N, C-alpha and C positions, 0 to 999 in steps of 0.2 A: 578638458577632463582627461585624466590618464586613461590610456586605452587598455583593454583586456582582450586577449585572443581566445577564441573558443572553436573547437572542432565540432561540427555537427555530423557525427558519424552514427550516433545511436538513434534508432527510430523513436524510442521512448523519449529521449532527450529532446529531439526535434519537436515531438508532440507537446512535451512539457513546456518548451519555449513558447509554442503557439498559445497554449493554455494560459501561461503566465502573462502573455501580451493581451489577453482578453479575446483572442481569436478562436476559431473553431479548430477541429482536429486537422491532421495532415501537415504537410510541409509548408511553412509560411515563409515568404521572402524575408531575408534578413533585415531589410529596411523597415519592415513592419513589426519587428519584434521589439518588445520592451524588456530587456534583460534585467532591469532593476526593480520592476514592480511598482513600488510606491503607491500601492493601493489602486493601481489602474488609472492614475490621474495624470500620467505624463510619460513620455518616452525619451530615451536617450539612445535609441538604437543606432543612430548614425555614428556614435562613438565606440561602437564595437566592430572590430574587423574580424573577418573569418580567414584563417590561414588557408593557403592554397595547397595544391597537391605536393609541393616541394617542402611543406612544413613551415614556410615563412609568409607571414601576412604583411600588409603595407604598414611598415613602421614609420613613425614620425620622429625625426631626430630630436632629442631632448637636450636640456642643459648639461653642463659638465657635472661631475660628481660633487655632492654636497659635503661639507665638512662639519659633522655634528659636534666637533670639539670647539668650534668657533664661539667666541664670547660675543653676545649681542646685547644691546641695551634693553631689549624687550622681546617677548615671544610674538611670533607671527602666525596667522592662519595658514592652513595648507591648501592644496589643490583638491578639487573634487576627484573622487576615486571610486572604482568598483574593486573591492578587495576579496579575492577568492579565499574561501575557508581553507585552512590547513587540514591535513589528514587528522590531526588530533582534534581539531575543532569540529570536523564533520562527525567523527565517532562520538565525541562527548555530546554533541547536539542530538544525535539519534538515540543515544542511550537515555538521555534526559526526556526526550519526547515519548519514548516507549519503555518506561522502566519495568513494566510487567513482563517484558520479553526476556529479560536477563541475557543469557548466553545463547538464545535460540537463533540468533543471526550472527553473521560475521562480516567484517569489513575487509575489502580486498584492495585497499588503497596503498599505493607505493609510498615510500618515504619522500618527503618534499625536498626540493633542492636547497642546499645550504648556501647562504650568501657569504661574501668575503668577511662579514662581521661574525659569522658563525651561527646565525639564526636561520630557522627554516620557515619563517613567516614573512620573508621579503616579498612585498607586493610585486616587484618587477620579475620575480622568479616564479610566482604562482600562476602559471598559465594552465589552461585546460587543453592538453594535447589529445591526440587520438587515444593514447593509452589511458590518460586520466578519465576521458569520457567513458571508455569501456569499463574502467574500474568503478566509476560512480554508478554506472548502469548495473554492474554485478552486485554492488553493495545494496543498491535500491531494491534489486530483485530479491536478495536474501532477506532484507527487512520485510518486504511485501509478503513473501512466503511465510515468514514467522507470524505476521499479523493475521494472515488468512487461517493459519493453523491454530491460532490462539484467539480467534475472533470474539469469543464470549468474554474473555478477560480484558481485551482491548476495547471492545465496544459492546457493553451490556445489552443495548437495545437490539442487537443482532439476534439475540435469543428469543425475543418476544415480538419484535416488529421489524423484520428485515426489509425495509422499504426505502423510498427516496428520502423520507424525513429522517430516518436513521442515518443514512449516508450524509445528509446535510449536517447533522449534529457532529459526525466524525470530521467532516471537512472544516467546519467552523472551529472545532477544538484543536485538532492536530494541525490544521493549516495555520492557525494563529501561532502555534509553537514553532513550526518549521519555517514559516515565512517571517516570523518575528514581528508581526503586525496583523491586524484584522484582514481577512480575505475580502477583497472588494466585491461589489455586486457583479461586475463583469467577469471577474475571475471565477466567482462562485458559479455563475451560469456555465462557463466553459468547463470547469472541472466536473460539475454534475452531468453535463452532456457527455463528457468523457466516461464517467462512471456508467451512464445509461448504455453507451456503446459497448463497454466491457461486459455489462450484465447481459445484454442481448447476445453477445458472442459466446459467453461462457455458461449462461443460465445458472450461475453460481454466485450468490451474494458475497460470501467471504472472498472469493477470487476477484470479484469486481472491486471490492474494497482494497484488495492488494494492488490492483492496477492503479487505483486512485492514489494509493500511497507512493507508488513508483513515480507517478506524475509529479507529486509534491516534492519528493526528494531530488528529482532530476531537474526541477525548475531552477532557472538562474536566480530566482529570488531566494532560494535556499542556498545555492552554491556560492553566491556572491553576497558580501556585505555592501550595502549601498550607503555611500557617504557623499551625497550630492547636495542636499539641502535645497532651499528655495530662497529667492532674493529677498533680503531684508536690510535696508539701509546701506546698500553698497557691498554687502557680503552675502554669501550663501549660508543661511542658517540651517543647520541640520534639524530635521524634525524630531519629535520626541521618541519615535520608534527607532530612528537612526542612532540617536544618542544612547538609548537603552541597549541597542545591539553592540555599539562600540564599547560601552561600559562592561557589558557582560563578557565579551570575548577578550578584551584587554586585561581585565582583572580577575576573571574566573575561568577563562579558556573554554567557555561553552555558551550556548544560546541564552537569552534572557529568561529568567524564571517567570512564572505567571504573575507573581507579585510585582516584579520589575515592569512587566508589560502593563499591569494595572496602573502603576505609577505613571508610566508614559501616557496612558490613555487619559489620566486625570491632569496631565500637563505639569507634573511635579518635578521633572528633571530639567530645571531651567537655570538656576543660579550656579555660579562656579562653586560656591560653598556647598551646595547640595550635591553637586557632582563629585567633589572631592570626598565628602562624607560617605557617599555611596560607594566610591572606589575603595575606601577603607573597609566598609562592611563586606564587600566582595572578597577582598584580599584576606580577610579574617576567616573566610569559609574554607572547608577542606579543598575545594577546587581552586580557591585563590592561593592557598599555600602550595598547591601543585604548580601554579603559574610561577611563583617565586623560585621553586626548585627547577622548573624548566629553563628559566633564565640562566641560572648558574650551571645547569647541565651543559648548556650550549656555550656559555661564556668561558667555562673552565675546561670542559671535556672529560671530567673524571668518570662518567659512566663507562667509558671505554675500558676501564680497569678490569671489568668482569670478563673480558674476552682476551686478556693479555696473558702471556706466559713469561715467566722469569726462570730460565733454565737452571740457574745456579742457586735458586732459593726454593727448595722443594716444598716448604710449608706455605708458600704464597698462594697457590691455586685454591686450596680449600677455604681460604679466608677472603677471597676477592669480594664476594657479596657483602660480607660484614664490613669490609673496608669502605665500600660504596655507601652503606647505611651509616657508617661513622661520619662520613663527610656530609651527607644529607642531614643527619641529626645535628651536626655542628652548625650548619647554615640555619636550620630551624631555630636552634637555641640562640645564636648570636644575632641573627638578622631579624627573625620574627618575634621570638619571645622577649629578647632584650632590646629590640628596636635599634640595633647597631647600624653603623655606617661604614665608611671606608676604613677608618682607623681600627674599629673593633673587628672587622672582618679579617684584616691582615695581621693583627697583633694580639688577638685574644689568646690567653694562655690556658685555654680549656680545650678538651676534646671529649669524645663520647665513645667509651670502650666497652667491649665484652671481656670476660676473663681470657678468652683465647687471643684476642687482639693485644691485651696487655702483656701476655707472655711473648707474643710475636715481636712486639716493639722493644721489649727488653727491660733492663734495669731502670727502675724509677717510675715505670708506668704501672698504673693500678686501675682496675675497673671500679665502677660505682656500685651502689646498692642494687641497682637493676641494670640490665643491658642498655647501653647507649644513654645512660644518665651522665650529666656533665661532671667531669673530673678535671683537676688541675694537671697541666703538663709538668713534667720534671724540668727544673731550671737547666738552661743550656742545651735543651734538646728540641728547640723549634717553637715557633709561635704562629698562630693564625692559620688561615686557609692553606697557605703554601708550605705548611709543615704536615698537612694531612697525608697519610700514607697513600690513599687513592690518587691524590693529585701528583705526588712525587713519583709514584710508580707509573702513572700515565705519561709523565714527562721524562721518560727514561728509555734506554735501550733494553732489549731482552736480556743482555748479558752484562749490563753495566749502567751506571748513571749517565746522564747526558747534560753537561753544562750548556750545550747549545740549545737543546729543547727547553730547558728550564729558564735560561736567560732570554731566549727568544720570546717566551710567553710573557715575561715581564716587559720586555721591550715593546711588544705589540699591545698587550692588554692593560698594562698599567701606565705606560708612557704614550700610548697611541701613536707610535711611530709606524711608518709605512715600511713593510718588509720588501726589500728588493727582490726581483724575480731571480729564481735560482738559475745560475748560468749552466750552459751545457758542458759536458765532459769534466765535471768536478772530480778531483781524485778522491778515492775512498779513504776513510779514516783508518789508521792502522789498527790491528787487532789488540785487545787488552794484553798487557804484559804484567801479570801479577808478580809483585816482589821486585820488579825492575823499574817501572815507571808508574806513577799515580795517574789517575784519569786526567787530572789537571795538566800534568806534564805532557801527556800524550796529546791532549787537545792543543796546548800552547805550541808545541813543536810542530805537529802536523798541520795545524791551521795557519802557521806562520809562512807557509809556502805558497808560491804562485798567487793566483787571484783570490784565494780563500781569505787572506788576512783582512782585506778591506771590509768585508761584511762581518766576519766572525768577531772582529775586534769591537763591534758595536754591541754584541750581546753575550758572547762567551764570558767576558769578565764578570757580568752579572751572575751568570750561572755558577761560577766558581764558589759563590757564597753558599750553595746548597750541597757542597761536596761531602759534608758529614752524613749525608743520607744516601744509602745505596739504591739500587734499581727497584727495590721492593718497598722503599719508604722507611726502612729501618735505620736508626741512628748507628753510626760506626765511629769509634774513636780514632781509628787509623785505617789504612787501606792495605791489607796484606802485609802489615808490619811497617809500612811506609807512612811518614808523617803527612797528614792532610793540611794543606794550606788554603784557608778560606778568606784571606785578606785580599781585597780587590777594590774596584771602583765602579761607579755608574757614570756613564757619559750620556749626554743628550745633545744631539746636533753638533758633535765635535767638542762640546764644552763639558768639562768634568763637573758633575753635580756634587758628588761627595765620595769619600772613601769609606770602607766598612770592613768588618772582620766577622764573618759568619752570617748565617741566615737571620738570626734575631736582630743583629745590628742593621743588616740590610733592610729588613721590613720596618723596623722602628724609624729609620731615617726616610725610607721611601714614602711612608704615609704622611710625612710632614711636607712633602712636595705638593704644592697646589695642583700641579699637572696630573697627579694620580687620581684624585677625586674628580677632577674635571674630565679625565679620560673615562672613568667608570660611569659618570653621568651620561656621557655620549652613548655608551653601550645601552644604558637604560632607556634613553629616548628612542634609539634605533629599534630596540626590542618592542617597546610599547606601541610605537606608531607604525611598525612594519616596514620602515625604510629609513635610510640615513638622511636626516634633515638638519638644516641650519636653523637656529633661532626657534626651536620647538619647545624647549623646557627651561626657559630662563627665569621664570618668576621665583622659584625656590632653589635654583641651581647654586647660588652663592651660599645659601643656608646649608645645602648638602656638602658643598666643598669645604666649608669651615667647620663642619661637624655639628651644626646646630640641630639638624634633623638627620634621621637615619635613612636606610635604603627604602624601607616600606613607605615611610612618609613621603620621600621624594617621588617614588613611583606613583603613589596615589595623587600627589599634587598635579601630575600631568593631566588629570581629568578636568582641572580648572583652567587649563591653558586655552587660548583662542584656537589652537590647532585641533583641539578635541571636539569642539562644537561648531566651528565656522570653517568655511572654505571660500577661497577667492579664485576667480578664473585665472588660469595660467596665461602668462604673457605670450603673445603670438610669436 
C-alpha cells in the first residue's frame, strides 16, 4: 500500500487517532492506530510512517514515473492508497456537514503543493506536516466553537435533553457525514467516552459537543480517503462506502451526500454502468461544475490573470475579473452545456462578453443580450480557448506578448512534451523596441544565440502563431506600425508536423493531431485519480481521442474503470 506520513504534534489529533482506532484517550502507540477506520474492522497501521524530528520518515523507494500518455490495450486496477483530502475538499466537506453554521467558522489551511502536472490533489504531495496538523487543529477548533455557539441550530435536542443520548444522536449523524460511513460500535464507545471526559472537565454540554466535533474532524478517518478494499477473487474490491467517497470527491469535490451514503448502505454502487451514471449526476450538480472548472483552472492557469499588471494597457486592470469570468463561462458553455471535447474546446468560434469587454477587445466584438451570453467571435480574430483574453494575458509578459510562454504551453499541455530544466546563467531577453523590431524578430534574434536556441526552437515557433494578440489579449493588426508575421511551424521530436499561418490555422490543424486529444486525456486521468498513472482510462480513451465523446463524458467514464473500484497489491 502507498504510504502516507503524518506528524503527531496536536494533542487533539493524537487523541482523535486513538479514538478512531477504537482505543481510549491519551497517546496511543503508532503501531496500534488504525488511520483508515473501515468501521473498526481492521487496521493498516503498519503502513503509516511517522516523520522524525528532521522532517523525513522512512521512505520506501518506488517505481519510476508513470507515463499517463501511454496507450494500453486495457485499463488496470491501481494500488491501495490512503489519500489525504485537499484543502478544498476539507472546506467543502465541513460546510456540507454543518450548513447551518454559514460563515461562523473559518478554515486556516494553506494551499496544497502543486505537482508537475499543475494539480494540487497529487497523492504523493499531500502529506500531513507539522504545519498541516496545526492548521487542521485550528480549523477544527474554529468549527467546534461555532457548533458550541450555535448548538440549538446544530443539535435541537440540546435545548430539551442535553444528555448522553443527545450526544449519541449527534455522533451518529455528524460522524456518518464526516467519516463517510457509519460510526462503528467501538468508535462510538471511544468517542462518547471522550465526550464524557470533556463534559466532566467543562461542565458545559455545548462545549463538550465542541470537543467531540474536534475529535471527529481531526480523525484520520476524516482527513484521509481510504481506498484499500477487501480481497475478492484476487483483487482488493473497494467497499460501498469507499466507492461512494471516491465518487463524491472525484466528481463533486466534497464528501458523499446522505443520499449517496444511503445508496452505499443498500449496496447499489456496484456495476460500472451505475458508477458512470452516478458520476454524470454528480458532475451535473453545482459542485460538479466547480470540479470541471477547477480542472481547467489548474490545466490552463487563467485565474492568475486577476493578479497581473499590464503596464502599457491602462484599461486592463478594471476588466481582469470579467476576463476570468468570460473564460469560465466559455468552458461552461462549450464543455458542459454543449458536451464538447478537444476539437470544440480549442476551435469553437464563440466567446462570452460584457459590453465593457466587447469594447476592450475592439472592432468586430459584440456582447450578447445578457452578460456572458454566448456570442460569435469575429472572423480572423481567434478561436477557442487559446484566443481567450484571460489565457493570452496570463501567457504574456507585463510589457509585451510572449511567444515563449504561449508556445511552451502548447508544447507541454497539448503535445505532452517534457520541458527541459532551465539552464543556469541564461542571458536576458532584450528590451522591447517599438517601431524597430517586432516581438517575433526580437525573440528570433535573441534566442538564436548561445545555448538558448536548442530549447526555444522547440516552442517559440508555435508561439509566433499568437502574435496578433498583445499582452492583454487584444487583437492587433500590426505591432507599432510593423507587419506581424504569424507564419510558422510545429515540430514534435525533431519532426515537422505541419506549417501554419496564424492562431486559427494553428489550432485547426493542432486538434487534428491524435497526440493532442491523447495528451489532454492524460491530464484528465491524472486529475481524476490524483496521480500520474499508466493504463488508467483506456476504455473510452479512443472515443475521446476521435471526438465521439466529449470532456465530461470521458471524465465520467473513469468511474467505470477497474482503477476506480479495485486495487491490487503493489509488486515488492
